[in-house]
N, C-alpha and C positions, 0 to 999 in steps of 0.2 A: 979628073972625068973621066968616068969606066972607059977602058979599051976595051968593052965588048960595043959590036956594030948592034942598035937598034933592035931589036923584035919587029916582026912589020906588025905587028898589032899595035905596039907604042911606039912607032913610029907616025900614024895617025894620028892621037893623040898628042906627041909631043911638036908638030907640024902647028897643032893650034896656040900653043904656047899660054897654056892660059895657069893661071895661081893656085898648081894642084902642088896639097901637100899629102905628107905623110907621117903622122906625129908630127907636128911641125917642121920638118924636115925637106924640103924641094924636092919633088918628087924626082927619083933618078932617071936617068938616060936609058935602062937597057933593064931588061926583063930579072940580071943578074941583081942589081941595084934592087930596083923594087924590092926584090922577093928577100935581100938584106933589111928592107927598112923595115918592114912586115914583122921579121924575126926579132930587129931591137927594138920594135913596139910593144911586141909580147913577151918580150922577156920580162919587163916588170909586171907581168900581171901571171908569170905562168903557172897552174894550176897544180901540186901534186896530186891533191885527189882523181884527178881527169888521167893526167899520167899517157900514155896510148890512144885514150880518147879522147884526146885535145880536140878533134875535127867535129864534137858535137857540144865544147866546153863555150858556153855564148860569153868568158871574159877572153877570147882568141879573137885576132880579126883573122880571117880567113884569105891567105895570099890568091886563091886562086878565084874567090869572089873579084880583090883588086883589080886582078889581072884581065877578067870578064869585063871587069864595069870600066876599066878605058878601054878595051877595045870597045865597046859597045857604046861609050861617050860620042866617037866621034861623029856618031848615026844619028844623036838628038837635032831636035830642031836649030835654027840657025839662032834662034831669038836665047832660047837657055843657055848656048858657047856666050852671046851678049854678056849676058846677067851673071856668067859663070867671070866673066873679066873684070866685072865689077864687085862681085863677090868674093873672095878667096873661096877654096873647096879643102877643104882638110879628110881623108879619104878616112881616118881613125876615128871622126865624129860617129858617135855610136846611131845616131838619127841614117845615116846614109845603108843600114842592113847588111855592113860589109862583116860581119863579125861571123863564127861558125853559132848554131842552135839558136837564133833569132826568131827564125820564123820564116826568112825570105835568104834564099840560096842563090845557085846556080840555074837549077830551075827555072826559078822566077826571073831572075837576072835575062834570062834567053826570053821566057815569055814574053817582055817587054815591060816596059819600067818609065814612069818619070821620074823628073827632077822639080822640085817644089820646092821655091826661098818661100821660108813661113818665119815671122818676129826674129831677123838676121838670122836663119841657121839653115842649112839645107836639109830636105827629105827626100827620102823616095817612098814613091808610090807605085803599087800598094804596099801596105805596111807587111801581109804574111801571104804565105804565099801554102794554101795546103798542102801540096807534092810535096815541097820541101821538109814541112813538118812531121809528114807521116813517117818518109820518108828516115829521121833522125831517130823518130819515136820509135820506127823497127832498131834499129840499133840500139837504142837506148835500152829496150827491153829484153832485149838479148843478153849485153851487158849487165844487165841488174842482175838478170838469175844466175850467170857467172861470179860476179863478186859476193852476190848475197853466201852464195854456197861456200865461197871461201872464207867469206868474213865466219859465219857458224864454224866450219870447221876449225881453223883460228883460236875461235872459240873454248871451242872443247879441248884444244891440243894445250892451253895454256892453263888447264885446272888438272891436267895430269903432271905436272911438273912441280916439284918441289921449290918455294920462293932462295934466291942466293946463289942458285946453280947456273952454270952458264947457258943450260938448256931453258931454263926456267925464263934468264932474261932473252934468249932468243925466241923463244914463244912470245912472251912480251912484247916487242919489238914487232914482231910478225904480225900480232893479234893489231894492236896501233895500226900499222900501215895498210891491212887487210880494209880496217873501220872507219878510216879518212877514205878509204879510192870506194868504198859503198857508199859513205856519203856525199862524196864526188857525183856517182854515178843519181841518186838520189834527187840533187838537187837540180842537174842535169835534164833528169826525167821531168822536174814538176815543173820548171820552167816549157819544156813543150808539151806537159798536158794542158797549162793554160793557157797555152797559143793553141791550141787544138780545142779548145771551147769556143776560143773565137770567132771557128768556120764550121764548128760543127752543124748542117741541116739543124733546123726544128726538127726535131721526133727525128730525123736520122741517124744514120751511124758511117763513120771514120775508123780506118784502120781496125776497125773493130771495136770500138767504145760507141757506146750510146751515151746521153745524158748522165743516167743512172751510175754507167761505173765510171766514168768521166770523175764525176765526183766523190766516191767512193774511193778510187785511188790516189785521189788529192789531196782528200782528207787523211790516209793513211801515211800518202811520203811527209806530210804539212807535222803527224804526230811523231813520225820517227826525226825529225829534223828539230823539234823544239826545242829539245835539250842542246844538241850537237854543237860542238866549237865550232868559229867561222871556219873558212876555207883555208887551207896551208897555201899560200901564195909565197911563190921566191923566186929565184929567177930560176931560169931554164936550163939545160943540159949545154 
């Protein structure tokens, strides 16, 4: 048992004695413990392509969203709590939308949500929240420009060295790494554009995108990724 005194938000949800797990492990009794559970859950799917931009990698569970969800869970109707006692919930399940870059984040949680049990699985409604998508897309667009410039520079440097030399090997490694990181942000951006497409007002714009620009950028990213190797996934640091 953790020696930490449970944080006030966790005290409320722990008092409900609901069957909550994270990655099949019973919910820890402190914020420190919950953060460690999320870290362990993410360790198995850490993406080297995303690296420091893990916060928009849709393959990673968001610890801040998990903690906010737990803080707000006691405020849901008592009927939901009773249903939860009969149907355990694992916060690692993707339909709960507690992952980074999944179209629903802290803004969406704080704006209000419902828990719905459908076909034996818990789902969060609404499924998407436009302000969360827009915020993540702005980060992805900035990162894309930076990583594209880095990849282009590494590609040019690679061809300036003679094969078999230490400088060539170093340039090759840099070229491979920057290409992987570029693919990571391309994949993340494509996911976000598909989400934006679902919330884009008919005939309107969001985050500077109208239907035509959105379609064109999606096609460009899909073409760039068509022959790309699968994501490089492994254990985090």
